[in-house]
SEFIZA-3560 file (N, C-alpha, C; in Angstrom, 3 decimals):
REM SEFIZA-3560
<numar><xx>65.223</xx><yy>121.620</yy><zz>159.421</zz><atom>N</atom></numar>
<numar><xx>63.605</xx><yy>120.926</yy><zz>159.338</zz><atom>CA</atom></numar>
<numar><xx>62.953</xx><yy>122.152</yy><zz>160.577</zz><atom>C</atom></numar>
<numar><xx>62.057</xx><yy>122.108</yy><zz>160.015</zz><atom>N</atom></numar>
<numar><xx>61.258</xx><yy>123.171</yy><zz>161.018</zz><atom>CA</atom></numar>
<numar><xx>60.743</xx><yy>122.817</yy><zz>162.206</zz><atom>C</atom></numar>
<numar><xx>60.315</xx><yy>123.238</yy><zz>163.343</zz><atom>N</atom></numar>
<numar><xx>59.580</xx><yy>122.521</yy><zz>164.461</zz><atom>CA</atom></numar>
<numar><xx>57.820</xx><yy>122.362</yy><zz>164.179</zz><atom>C</atom></numar>
<numar><xx>57.456</xx><yy>121.401</yy><zz>164.877</zz><atom>N</atom></numar>
<numar><xx>56.040</xx><yy>120.948</yy><zz>164.721</zz><atom>CA</atom></numar>
<numar><xx>55.291</xx><yy>122.198</yy><zz>165.519</zz><atom>C</atom></numar>
<numar><xx>54.292</xx><yy>122.706</yy><zz>164.975</zz><atom>N</atom></numar>
<numar><xx>53.683</xx><yy>123.911</yy><zz>165.681</zz><atom>CA</atom></numar>
<numar><xx>53.293</xx><yy>123.835</yy><zz>166.941</zz><atom>C</atom></numar>
<numar><xx>52.777</xx><yy>122.274</yy><zz>167.094</zz><atom>N</atom></numar>
<numar><xx>52.380</xx><yy>122.117</yy><zz>168.635</zz><atom>CA</atom></numar>
<numar><xx>53.360</xx><yy>122.120</yy><zz>169.595</zz><atom>C</atom></numar>
<numar><xx>54.671</xx><yy>121.631</yy><zz>169.202</zz><atom>N</atom></numar>
<numar><xx>55.874</xx><yy>121.740</yy><zz>169.961</zz><atom>CA</atom></numar>
<numar><xx>56.386</xx><yy>123.214</yy><zz>170.514</zz><atom>C</atom></numar>
<numar><xx>55.678</xx><yy>124.127</yy><zz>169.659</zz><atom>N</atom></numar>
<numar><xx>55.880</xx><yy>125.617</yy><zz>169.746</zz><atom>CA</atom></numar>
<numar><xx>55.354</xx><yy>125.992</yy><zz>171.415</zz><atom>C</atom></numar>
<numar><xx>56.072</xx><yy>126.784</yy><zz>171.945</zz><atom>N</atom></numar>
<numar><xx>55.377</xx><yy>127.507</yy><zz>173.270</zz><atom>CA</atom></numar>
<numar><xx>54.235</xx><yy>128.195</yy><zz>172.780</zz><atom>C</atom></numar>
<numar><xx>53.308</xx><yy>128.560</yy><zz>173.571</zz><atom>N</atom></numar>
<numar><xx>51.963</xx><yy>129.103</yy><zz>173.502</zz><atom>CA</atom></numar>
<numar><xx>52.066</xx><yy>130.660</yy><zz>173.115</zz><atom>C</atom></numar>
<numar><xx>53.278</xx><yy>131.255</yy><zz>173.851</zz><atom>N</atom></numar>
<numar><xx>53.207</xx><yy>132.437</yy><zz>173.421</zz><atom>CA</atom></numar>
<numar><xx>54.005</xx><yy>132.690</yy><zz>171.951</zz><atom>C</atom></numar>
<numar><xx>54.812</xx><yy>131.763</yy><zz>171.663</zz><atom>N</atom></numar>
<numar><xx>55.446</xx><yy>131.934</yy><zz>170.414</zz><atom>CA</atom></numar>
<numar><xx>54.417</xx><yy>131.679</yy><zz>169.320</zz><atom>C</atom></numar>
<numar><xx>53.365</xx><yy>130.629</yy><zz>169.597</zz><atom>N</atom></numar>
<numar><xx>52.309</xx><yy>130.366</yy><zz>168.582</zz><atom>CA</atom></numar>
<numar><xx>51.443</xx><yy>131.801</yy><zz>168.413</zz><atom>C</atom></numar>
<numar><xx>50.927</xx><yy>132.159</yy><zz>169.408</zz><atom>N</atom></numar>
<numar><xx>50.146</xx><yy>133.529</yy><zz>169.607</zz><atom>CA</atom></numar>
<numar><xx>51.002</xx><yy>134.645</yy><zz>168.674</zz><atom>C</atom></numar>
<numar><xx>52.271</xx><yy>134.929</yy><zz>169.053</zz><atom>N</atom></numar>
<numar><xx>53.054</xx><yy>135.899</yy><zz>168.292</zz><atom>CA</atom></numar>
<numar><xx>52.880</xx><yy>135.824</yy><zz>166.940</zz><atom>C</atom></numar>
<numar><xx>53.361</xx><yy>134.463</yy><zz>166.517</zz><atom>N</atom></numar>
<numar><xx>53.251</xx><yy>133.997</yy><zz>165.209</zz><atom>CA</atom></numar>
<numar><xx>51.804</xx><yy>134.343</yy><zz>164.380</zz><atom>C</atom></numar>
<numar><xx>50.869</xx><yy>133.699</yy><zz>164.945</zz><atom>N</atom></numar>
<numar><xx>49.651</xx><yy>133.973</yy><zz>164.368</zz><atom>CA</atom></numar>
<numar><xx>49.234</xx><yy>135.230</yy><zz>164.358</zz><atom>C</atom></numar>
<numar><xx>49.330</xx><yy>136.321</yy><zz>165.096</zz><atom>N</atom></numar>
<numar><xx>49.088</xx><yy>137.653</yy><zz>165.159</zz><atom>CA</atom></numar>
<numar><xx>49.826</xx><yy>138.066</yy><zz>163.895</zz><atom>C</atom></numar>
<numar><xx>50.996</xx><yy>137.680</yy><zz>163.919</zz><atom>N</atom></numar>
<numar><xx>51.812</xx><yy>138.617</yy><zz>162.676</zz><atom>CA</atom></numar>
<numar><xx>51.211</xx><yy>137.956</yy><zz>161.357</zz><atom>C</atom></numar>
<numar><xx>50.821</xx><yy>136.714</yy><zz>161.405</zz><atom>N</atom></numar>
<numar><xx>50.422</xx><yy>136.170</yy><zz>160.443</zz><atom>CA</atom></numar>
<numar><xx>48.908</xx><yy>137.019</yy><zz>159.883</zz><atom>C</atom></numar>
<numar><xx>48.210</xx><yy>137.269</yy><zz>160.873</zz><atom>N</atom></numar>
<numar><xx>46.870</xx><yy>138.063</yy><zz>160.825</zz><atom>CA</atom></numar>
<numar><xx>47.386</xx><yy>139.423</yy><zz>160.354</zz><atom>C</atom></numar>
<numar><xx>48.485</xx><yy>140.084</yy><zz>160.748</zz><atom>N</atom></numar>
<numar><xx>48.526</xx><yy>141.431</yy><zz>160.505</zz><atom>CA</atom></numar>
<numar><xx>48.960</xx><yy>141.636</yy><zz>159.165</zz><atom>C</atom></numar>
<numar><xx>49.742</xx><yy>140.793</yy><zz>158.758</zz><atom>N</atom></numar>
<numar><xx>50.207</xx><yy>140.593</yy><zz>157.302</zz><atom>CA</atom></numar>
<numar><xx>49.059</xx><yy>140.389</yy><zz>156.212</zz><atom>C</atom></numar>
<numar><xx>48.210</xx><yy>139.348</yy><zz>156.718</zz><atom>N</atom></numar>
<numar><xx>47.302</xx><yy>138.940</yy><zz>155.902</zz><atom>CA</atom></numar>
<numar><xx>46.023</xx><yy>140.240</yy><zz>155.554</zz><atom>C</atom></numar>
<numar><xx>46.028</xx><yy>140.926</yy><zz>156.816</zz><atom>N</atom></numar>
<numar><xx>45.296</xx><yy>142.181</yy><zz>156.921</zz><atom>CA</atom></numar>
<numar><xx>45.824</xx><yy>143.287</yy><zz>155.881</zz><atom>C</atom></numar>
<numar><xx>47.316</xx><yy>143.549</yy><zz>155.962</zz><atom>N</atom></numar>
<numar><xx>47.926</xx><yy>144.525</yy><zz>155.230</zz><atom>CA</atom></numar>
<numar><xx>47.930</xx><yy>143.766</yy><zz>153.861</zz><atom>C</atom></numar>
<numar><xx>47.843</xx><yy>142.730</yy><zz>153.251</zz><atom>N</atom></numar>
<numar><xx>47.815</xx><yy>142.384</yy><zz>151.844</zz><atom>CA</atom></numar>
<numar><xx>46.587</xx><yy>142.686</yy><zz>151.543</zz><atom>C</atom></numar>
<numar><xx>45.362</xx><yy>142.467</yy><zz>152.470</zz><atom>N</atom></numar>
<numar><xx>43.923</xx><yy>142.804</yy><zz>151.788</zz><atom>CA</atom></numar>
<numar><xx>43.659</xx><yy>144.278</yy><zz>151.716</zz><atom>C</atom></numar>
<numar><xx>44.284</xx><yy>145.202</yy><zz>152.569</zz><atom>N</atom></numar>
<numar><xx>44.222</xx><yy>146.566</yy><zz>152.377</zz><atom>CA</atom></numar>
<numar><xx>44.914</xx><yy>146.912</yy><zz>151.317</zz><atom>C</atom></numar>
<numar><xx>46.099</xx><yy>146.556</yy><zz>151.051</zz><atom>N</atom></numar>
<numar><xx>46.887</xx><yy>146.819</yy><zz>149.736</zz><atom>CA</atom></numar>
<numar><xx>46.206</xx><yy>146.450</yy><zz>148.687</zz><atom>C</atom></numar>
<numar><xx>45.627</xx><yy>145.448</yy><zz>148.419</zz><atom>N</atom></numar>
<numar><xx>44.843</xx><yy>145.167</yy><zz>147.191</zz><atom>CA</atom></numar>
<numar><xx>43.631</xx><yy>146.094</yy><zz>147.105</zz><atom>C</atom></numar>
<numar><xx>42.958</xx><yy>146.344</yy><zz>148.162</zz><atom>N</atom></numar>
<numar><xx>41.957</xx><yy>147.293</yy><zz>147.872</zz><atom>CA</atom></numar>
<numar><xx>42.236</xx><yy>148.753</yy><zz>147.589</zz><atom>C</atom></numar>
<numar><xx>43.477</xx><yy>149.219</yy><zz>148.029</zz><atom>N</atom></numar>
<numar><xx>43.905</xx><yy>150.359</yy><zz>147.724</zz><atom>CA</atom></numar>
<numar><xx>44.444</xx><yy>150.401</yy><zz>146.268</zz><atom>C</atom></numar>
<numar><xx>44.824</xx><yy>149.261</yy><zz>145.732</zz><atom>N</atom></numar>
<numar><xx>45.376</xx><yy>149.302</yy><zz>144.574</zz><atom>CA</atom></numar>
<numar><xx>44.203</xx><yy>148.876</yy><zz>143.578</zz><atom>C</atom></numar>
<numar><xx>43.101</xx><yy>148.542</yy><zz>143.776</zz><atom>N</atom></numar>
<numar><xx>41.872</xx><yy>148.183</yy><zz>142.982</zz><atom>CA</atom></numar>
<numar><xx>41.213</xx><yy>149.764</yy><zz>142.882</zz><atom>C</atom></numar>
<numar><xx>41.326</xx><yy>150.620</yy><zz>144.187</zz><atom>N</atom></numar>
<numar><xx>40.909</xx><yy>151.678</yy><zz>143.996</zz><atom>CA</atom></numar>
<numar><xx>41.512</xx><yy>152.794</yy><zz>142.974</zz><atom>C</atom></numar>
<numar><xx>42.804</xx><yy>152.584</yy><zz>142.898</zz><atom>N</atom></numar>
<numar><xx>43.386</xx><yy>153.190</yy><zz>142.178</zz><atom>CA</atom></numar>
<numar><xx>43.447</xx><yy>152.999</yy><zz>140.575</zz><atom>C</atom></numar>
<numar><xx>43.192</xx><yy>151.755</yy><zz>140.541</zz><atom>N</atom></numar>
<numar><xx>42.824</xx><yy>151.172</yy><zz>139.218</zz><atom>CA</atom></numar>
<numar><xx>41.626</xx><yy>151.961</yy><zz>138.595</zz><atom>C</atom></numar>
<numar><xx>40.531</xx><yy>151.963</yy><zz>139.343</zz><atom>N</atom></numar>
<numar><xx>39.118</xx><yy>152.581</yy><zz>139.106</zz><atom>CA</atom></numar>
<numar><xx>39.338</xx><yy>154.243</yy><zz>138.876</zz><atom>C</atom></numar>
<numar><xx>40.318</xx><yy>154.808</yy><zz>139.533</zz><atom>N</atom></numar>
<numar><xx>40.131</xx><yy>156.028</yy><zz>139.699</zz><atom>CA</atom></numar>
<numar><xx>41.064</xx><yy>156.411</yy><zz>138.164</zz><atom>C</atom></numar>
<numar><xx>42.164</xx><yy>155.534</yy><zz>137.731</zz><atom>N</atom></numar>
<numar><xx>42.718</xx><yy>156.231</yy><zz>136.344</zz><atom>CA</atom></numar>
<numar><xx>41.944</xx><yy>155.587</yy><zz>135.234</zz><atom>C</atom></numar>
<numar><xx>40.910</xx><yy>154.945</yy><zz>135.466</zz><atom>N</atom></numar>
<numar><xx>39.731</xx><yy>154.223</yy><zz>134.491</zz><atom>CA</atom></numar>
<numar><xx>40.375</xx><yy>153.181</yy><zz>133.689</zz><atom>C</atom></numar>
<numar><xx>41.029</xx><yy>152.366</yy><zz>134.549</zz><atom>N</atom></numar>
<numar><xx>41.333</xx><yy>150.920</yy><zz>134.117</zz><atom>CA</atom></numar>
<numar><xx>39.972</xx><yy>150.153</yy><zz>134.274</zz><atom>C</atom></numar>
<numar><xx>39.133</xx><yy>150.260</yy><zz>135.339</zz><atom>N</atom></numar>
<numar><xx>38.030</xx><yy>149.712</yy><zz>135.615</zz><atom>CA</atom></numar>
<numar><xx>36.851</xx><yy>150.912</yy><zz>135.585</zz><atom>C</atom></numar>
<numar><xx>35.649</xx><yy>150.174</yy><zz>135.284</zz><atom>N</atom></numar>
<numar><xx>34.420</xx><yy>151.208</yy><zz>135.138</zz><atom>CA</atom></numar>
<numar><xx>34.362</xx><yy>151.642</yy><zz>136.894</zz><atom>C</atom></numar>
<numar><xx>34.087</xx><yy>152.873</yy><zz>137.012</zz><atom>N</atom></numar>
<numar><xx>33.766</xx><yy>153.358</yy><zz>138.406</zz><atom>CA</atom></numar>
<numar><xx>32.346</xx><yy>153.546</yy><zz>138.746</zz><atom>C</atom></numar>
<numar><xx>32.095</xx><yy>152.738</yy><zz>139.768</zz><atom>N</atom></numar>
<numar><xx>30.640</xx><yy>152.627</yy><zz>140.118</zz><atom>CA</atom></numar>
<numar><xx>30.451</xx><yy>152.851</yy><zz>141.582</zz><atom>C</atom></numar>
<numar><xx>31.349</xx><yy>153.889</yy><zz>141.844</zz><atom>N</atom></numar>
<numar><xx>31.580</xx><yy>154.033</yy><zz>143.585</zz><atom>CA</atom></numar>
<numar><xx>32.175</xx><yy>153.390</yy><zz>144.315</zz><atom>C</atom></numar>
<numar><xx>33.116</xx><yy>152.630</yy><zz>143.515</zz><atom>N</atom></numar>
<numar><xx>34.211</xx><yy>151.762</yy><zz>144.157</zz><atom>CA</atom></numar>
<numar><xx>35.481</xx><yy>152.047</yy><zz>144.826</zz><atom>C</atom></numar>
<numar><xx>35.996</xx><yy>153.240</yy><zz>144.511</zz><atom>N</atom></numar>
<numar><xx>37.180</xx><yy>153.690</yy><zz>145.189</zz><atom>CA</atom></numar>
<numar><xx>36.884</xx><yy>154.202</yy><zz>146.676</zz><atom>C</atom></numar>
<numar><xx>35.670</xx><yy>154.550</yy><zz>146.676</zz><atom>N</atom></numar>
<numar><xx>35.548</xx><yy>155.060</yy><zz>148.453</zz><atom>CA</atom></numar>
<numar><xx>35.308</xx><yy>153.872</yy><zz>149.019</zz><atom>C</atom></numar>
<numar><xx>34.421</xx><yy>152.764</yy><zz>148.607</zz><atom>N</atom></numar>
<numar><xx>34.247</xx><yy>151.534</yy><zz>149.335</zz><atom>CA</atom></numar>
<numar><xx>35.323</xx><yy>150.991</yy><zz>149.602</zz><atom>C</atom></numar>
<numar><xx>36.219</xx><yy>150.864</yy><zz>148.506</zz><atom>N</atom></numar>
<numar><xx>37.285</xx><yy>149.994</yy><zz>148.739</zz><atom>CA</atom></numar>
<numar><xx>38.271</xx><yy>150.789</yy><zz>149.886</zz><atom>C</atom></numar>
<numar><xx>38.529</xx><yy>152.037</yy><zz>149.952</zz><atom>N</atom></numar>
<numar><xx>39.110</xx><yy>152.625</yy><zz>150.785</zz><atom>CA</atom></numar>
<numar><xx>38.703</xx><yy>152.347</yy><zz>152.101</zz><atom>C</atom></numar>
<numar><xx>37.519</xx><yy>152.418</yy><zz>152.158</zz><atom>N</atom></numar>
<numar><xx>36.883</xx><yy>152.129</yy><zz>153.570</zz><atom>CA</atom></numar>
<numar><xx>36.990</xx><yy>150.809</yy><zz>153.980</zz><atom>C</atom></numar>
<numar><xx>36.918</xx><yy>149.562</yy><zz>153.117</zz><atom>N</atom></numar>
<numar><xx>37.195</xx><yy>148.451</yy><zz>153.387</zz><atom>CA</atom></numar>
<numar><xx>38.861</xx><yy>148.402</yy><zz>153.763</zz><atom>C</atom></numar>
<numar><xx>39.750</xx><yy>149.012</yy><zz>153.212</zz><atom>N</atom></numar>
<numar><xx>41.124</xx><yy>148.928</yy><zz>153.579</zz><atom>CA</atom></numar>
<numar><xx>41.116</xx><yy>149.647</yy><zz>155.136</zz><atom>C</atom></numar>
<numar><xx>40.589</xx><yy>150.582</yy><zz>155.229</zz><atom>N</atom></numar>
<numar><xx>40.486</xx><yy>151.348</yy><zz>156.603</zz><atom>CA</atom></numar>
<numar><xx>40.212</xx><yy>150.211</yy><zz>157.637</zz><atom>C</atom></numar>
<numar><xx>39.142</xx><yy>149.599</yy><zz>157.454</zz><atom>N</atom></numar>
<numar><xx>38.543</xx><yy>148.754</yy><zz>158.394</zz><atom>CA</atom></numar>
<numar><xx>39.207</xx><yy>147.480</yy><zz>158.576</zz><atom>C</atom></numar>
<numar><xx>39.723</xx><yy>147.058</yy><zz>157.309</zz><atom>N</atom></numar>
<numar><xx>40.600</xx><yy>145.680</yy><zz>157.584</zz><atom>CA</atom></numar>
<numar><xx>41.760</xx><yy>145.999</yy><zz>158.577</zz><atom>C</atom></numar>
<numar><xx>42.581</xx><yy>147.185</yy><zz>158.240</zz><atom>N</atom></numar>
<numar><xx>43.529</xx><yy>147.778</yy><zz>158.997</zz><atom>CA</atom></numar>
<numar><xx>43.128</xx><yy>147.937</yy><zz>160.503</zz><atom>C</atom></numar>
<numar><xx>42.388</xx><yy>148.577</yy><zz>160.910</zz><atom>N</atom></numar>
<numar><xx>41.850</xx><yy>148.794</yy><zz>162.056</zz><atom>CA</atom></numar>
<numar><xx>41.703</xx><yy>147.467</yy><zz>162.866</zz><atom>C</atom></numar>
<numar><xx>40.709</xx><yy>146.627</yy><zz>162.336</zz><atom>N</atom></numar>
<numar><xx>40.515</xx><yy>145.421</yy><zz>162.801</zz><atom>CA</atom></numar>
<numar><xx>41.740</xx><yy>144.601</yy><zz>163.307</zz><atom>C</atom></numar>
<numar><xx>42.502</xx><yy>144.553</yy><zz>162.403</zz><atom>N</atom></numar>
<numar><xx>43.922</xx><yy>143.823</yy><zz>162.357</zz><atom>CA</atom></numar>
<numar><xx>44.742</xx><yy>144.558</yy><zz>163.701</zz><atom>C</atom></numar>
<numar><xx>44.700</xx><yy>145.986</yy><zz>163.815</zz><atom>N</atom></numar>
<numar><xx>45.603</xx><yy>146.532</yy><zz>164.496</zz><atom>CA</atom></numar>
<numar><xx>44.804</xx><yy>146.338</yy><zz>166.121</zz><atom>C</atom></numar>
<numar><xx>43.584</xx><yy>146.586</yy><zz>166.075</zz><atom>N</atom></numar>
<numar><xx>42.847</xx><yy>146.512</yy><zz>167.406</zz><atom>CA</atom></numar>
<numar><xx>42.345</xx><yy>144.963</yy><zz>167.971</zz><atom>C</atom></numar>
<numar><xx>42.915</xx><yy>143.903</yy><zz>167.220</zz><atom>N</atom></numar>
<numar><xx>42.498</xx><yy>142.627</yy><zz>167.515</zz><atom>CA</atom></numar>
<numar><xx>42.699</xx><yy>142.426</yy><zz>168.901</zz><atom>C</atom></numar>
<numar><xx>41.575</xx><yy>141.686</yy><zz>169.692</zz><atom>N</atom></numar>
<numar><xx>41.888</xx><yy>141.466</yy><zz>171.367</zz><atom>CA</atom></numar>
<numar><xx>42.901</xx><yy>140.321</yy><zz>171.350</zz><atom>C</atom></numar>
<numar><xx>43.784</xx><yy>140.473</yy><zz>172.475</zz><atom>N</atom></numar>
<numar><xx>45.063</xx><yy>139.266</yy><zz>172.448</zz><atom>CA</atom></numar>
<numar><xx>44.251</xx><yy>138.321</yy><zz>173.140</zz><atom>C</atom></numar>
<numar><xx>44.346</xx><yy>136.834</yy><zz>172.598</zz><atom>N</atom></numar>
<numar><xx>43.651</xx><yy>135.871</yy><zz>173.395</zz><atom>CA</atom></numar>
<numar><xx>44.556</xx><yy>135.553</yy><zz>174.844</zz><atom>C</atom></numar>
<numar><xx>43.928</xx><yy>135.157</yy><zz>175.808</zz><atom>N</atom></numar>
<numar><xx>44.497</xx><yy>134.734</yy><zz>177.070</zz><atom>CA</atom></numar>
<numar><xx>43.803</xx><yy>133.585</yy><zz>177.464</zz><atom>C</atom></numar>
<numar><xx>44.486</xx><yy>132.877</yy><zz>178.321</zz><atom>N</atom></numar>
<numar><xx>44.037</xx><yy>131.544</yy><zz>179.130</zz><atom>CA</atom></numar>
<numar><xx>44.166</xx><yy>130.455</yy><zz>178.064</zz><atom>C</atom></numar>
<numar><xx>43.516</xx><yy>129.206</yy><zz>178.600</zz><atom>N</atom></numar>
<numar><xx>43.766</xx><yy>128.027</yy><zz>177.728</zz><atom>CA</atom></numar>
<numar><xx>42.316</xx><yy>127.648</yy><zz>177.352</zz><atom>C</atom></numar>
<numar><xx>42.160</xx><yy>126.828</yy><zz>176.617</zz><atom>N</atom></numar>
<numar><xx>40.974</xx><yy>126.325</yy><zz>175.840</zz><atom>CA</atom></numar>
<numar><xx>40.865</xx><yy>124.561</yy><zz>176.514</zz><atom>C</atom></numar>
//
């Protein structure tokens, strides 16, 4: 049986949330990269998408990496 989220220590909640956000960002960035590749090989119409998608992937990765660490209590 998994522990209740509210029963976990704050530090562990923050670490788990941070890792979940990192994984979500990597998933989004990976999907943008895959879509850019599909456009480049002709699977989808090219309307300037690959460059925009790669920019999106870079921004998502940067913001996930540089996210501020929450401190204090609410």
